[in-house]
C-alpha positions as CSV (number, residue, x, y, z in Angstrom):
1,X,-33.7,-13.1,-0.1
2,X,-32.0,-12.1,3.4
3,X,-29.1,-14.3,4.4
4,X,-29.2,-14.7,8.3
5,X,-26.3,-15.8,10.2
6,X,-26.6,-19.3,9.9
7,X,-26.9,-19.5,6.0
8,X,-24.6,-16.9,5.2
9,X,-21.5,-18.4,3.3
10,X,-18.2,-17.4,5.0
11,X,-16.4,-18.3,1.8
12,X,-16.8,-18.7,-1.9
13,X,-16.5,-22.3,-1.7
14,X,-19.5,-22.6,0.7
15,X,-21.3,-21.3,-2.5
16,X,-20.6,-24.7,-4.3
17,X,-19.1,-23.0,-7.0
18,X,-17.1,-24.7,-9.8
19,X,-13.8,-25.5,-8.7
20,X,-12.4,-23.7,-11.7
21,X,-14.2,-20.7,-10.4
22,X,-12.8,-21.1,-7.2
23,X,-9.2,-21.4,-8.3
24,X,-9.9,-18.4,-10.2
25,X,-11.1,-16.5,-7.1
26,X,-8.2,-17.6,-4.8
27,X,-5.7,-16.6,-7.6
28,X,-7.5,-13.1,-7.5
29,X,-7.4,-12.7,-3.8
30,X,-10.8,-12.9,-3.5
31,X,-12.1,-15.5,-0.5
32,X,-15.3,-14.2,1.0
33,X,-18.4,-13.1,-0.9
34,X,-19.6,-9.4,-0.6
35,X,-23.1,-9.0,0.9
36,X,-24.5,-8.0,-2.8
37,X,-22.8,-11.6,-3.8
38,X,-24.3,-13.5,-0.8
39,X,-27.9,-12.2,-1.7
40,X,-27.8,-12.5,-5.5
41,X,-25.6,-15.8,-6.1
42,X,-27.7,-18.6,-4.3
43,X,-30.7,-17.7,-6.1
44,X,-29.0,-17.2,-9.4
45,X,-27.5,-20.5,-9.0
46,X,-31.0,-22.0,-8.8
47,X,-32.0,-20.2,-12.2
48,X,-34.1,-17.6,-10.6
49,X,-34.6,-14.3,-12.6
50,X,-32.7,-11.4,-10.3
51,X,-32.9,-7.6,-10.2
52,X,-30.0,-6.5,-8.2
53,X,-29.4,-2.6,-7.2
54,X,-26.2,-2.0,-5.1
55,X,-23.6,0.7,-4.9
56,X,-20.4,0.7,-7.2
57,X,-17.9,-1.6,-5.8
58,X,-20.1,-4.1,-4.1
59,X,-19.3,-7.1,-6.2
60,X,-22.4,-6.9,-8.7
61,X,-20.2,-7.9,-11.9
62,X,-19.1,-11.3,-10.1
63,X,-22.6,-11.5,-8.7
64,X,-23.9,-12.1,-12.1
65,X,-20.7,-13.4,-13.6
66,X,-20.2,-16.3,-11.2
67,X,-23.4,-17.9,-11.3
68,X,-23.3,-17.7,-15.0
69,X,-20.1,-19.3,-15.6
70,X,-20.9,-22.2,-13.1
71,X,-23.8,-22.8,-15.0
72,X,-22.0,-22.7,-18.5
73,X,-19.4,-25.1,-16.8
74,X,-22.1,-27.3,-15.0
75,X,-24.3,-28.1,-18.0
76,X,-22.6,-29.3,-21.0
77,X,-23.3,-27.3,-24.3
78,X,-25.9,-28.7,-26.8
79,X,-24.8,-26.6,-29.6
80,X,-21.9,-24.6,-30.8
81,X,-23.6,-21.0,-30.3
82,X,-23.2,-18.5,-27.6
83,X,-24.8,-19.6,-24.4
84,X,-24.7,-16.4,-22.4
85,X,-25.0,-12.9,-23.3
86,X,-24.3,-9.8,-21.1
87,X,-25.5,-6.5,-22.3
88,X,-23.6,-3.2,-21.2
89,X,-24.7,0.3,-21.9
90,X,-21.1,1.7,-22.6
91,X,-18.1,0.1,-24.2
92,X,-15.9,0.9,-20.9
93,X,-18.4,-1.0,-18.7
94,X,-18.2,-3.8,-21.2
95,X,-14.5,-3.8,-21.2
96,X,-14.6,-4.0,-17.3
97,X,-16.8,-6.8,-17.6
98,X,-15.1,-8.6,-20.3
99,X,-11.8,-8.5,-18.2
100,X,-13.3,-9.7,-15.1
101,X,-14.9,-12.6,-17.2
102,X,-11.6,-13.4,-18.6
103,X,-10.0,-13.6,-15.4
104,X,-12.8,-16.0,-13.8
105,X,-12.4,-17.9,-16.9
106,X,-8.8,-18.7,-16.5
107,X,-8.9,-22.2,-15.3
108,X,-11.6,-23.3,-17.4
109,X,-12.3,-23.8,-21.2
110,X,-15.0,-20.9,-21.3
111,X,-14.3,-18.3,-23.8
112,X,-15.5,-14.8,-23.7
113,X,-16.2,-12.3,-26.6
114,X,-16.3,-8.7,-26.2
115,X,-18.3,-6.7,-28.9
116,X,-18.3,-3.0,-28.8
117,X,-18.9,0.3,-30.9
118,X,-15.6,2.0,-31.7
119,X,-13.6,-1.3,-32.1
120,X,-12.7,-3.1,-35.4
121,X,-15.7,-4.4,-36.8
122,X,-14.0,-7.3,-39.1
123,X,-12.1,-8.5,-35.9
124,X,-15.3,-8.6,-33.8
125,X,-17.0,-10.7,-36.6
126,X,-14.2,-13.1,-36.5
127,X,-14.8,-13.2,-32.5
128,X,-18.3,-14.1,-32.9
129,X,-17.6,-16.8,-35.6
130,X,-15.4,-18.7,-33.2
131,X,-18.7,-19.1,-31.0
132,X,-17.6,-17.9,-27.3
133,X,-19.6,-19.3,-24.7
134,X,-20.3,-15.7,-23.2
135,X,-20.6,-12.8,-25.1
136,X,-20.1,-9.3,-23.4
137,X,-21.3,-6.3,-25.4
138,X,-22.9,-3.0,-26.1
139,X,-26.4,-3.0,-27.8
140,X,-25.5,-0.8,-30.8
141,X,-22.7,-2.8,-32.1
142,X,-24.5,-6.3,-31.2
143,X,-27.5,-5.1,-33.5
144,X,-25.2,-4.2,-36.2
145,X,-23.9,-7.7,-36.2
146,X,-27.3,-9.3,-35.8
147,X,-28.2,-7.5,-39.1
148,X,-25.5,-9.8,-40.6
149,X,-27.0,-13.0,-38.8
150,X,-24.3,-12.7,-36.4
151,X,-24.0,-14.2,-33.7
152,X,-25.8,-17.3,-33.2
153,X,-28.5,-16.7,-30.3
154,X,-30.4,-19.3,-30.9
155,X,-29.2,-21.5,-27.8
156,X,-29.0,-18.5,-25.6
157,X,-29.4,-19.7,-22.0
158,X,-28.5,-16.5,-20.1
159,X,-29.2,-13.3,-20.4
160,X,-27.8,-10.2,-18.2
161,X,-28.7,-6.5,-18.6
162,X,-26.0,-4.8,-16.6
163,X,-27.0,-1.1,-15.7
164,X,-30.5,-1.5,-17.3
165,X,-31.7,1.4,-15.3
């Protein structure tokens, strides 16, 4: 999808994102979407599958988090399990995504959980039992928890594979 000068959003509010997200973006000092975000967010808001490839620093993380969080805010939960899962290949990347997710969720009731190898397993079990709306995880630790029937992913609505290459 190539935006043209007539349909290119001038600000995040032009994307019709939930007001809670717009408040967080304003607090973070973000007013205008990056070119990557302008191309990715509108189709993601229409629930289309995307494959996004862009340089580091292009805003890819917000390009998938914003529509995911908007979806979770716009559509009431039909169950108590996790609704969105973001898989990242390393714990460092997962922590970065988690931090940005927490910043974007600040003015909402959405809860995020971080699940990575090398962190306290029992604490992560507690995190999962709280049924966060969104889980950011590394695959290895998530598989360990799935072996214990945690987390409940039966109602998963959104799956993001970050750095899937």
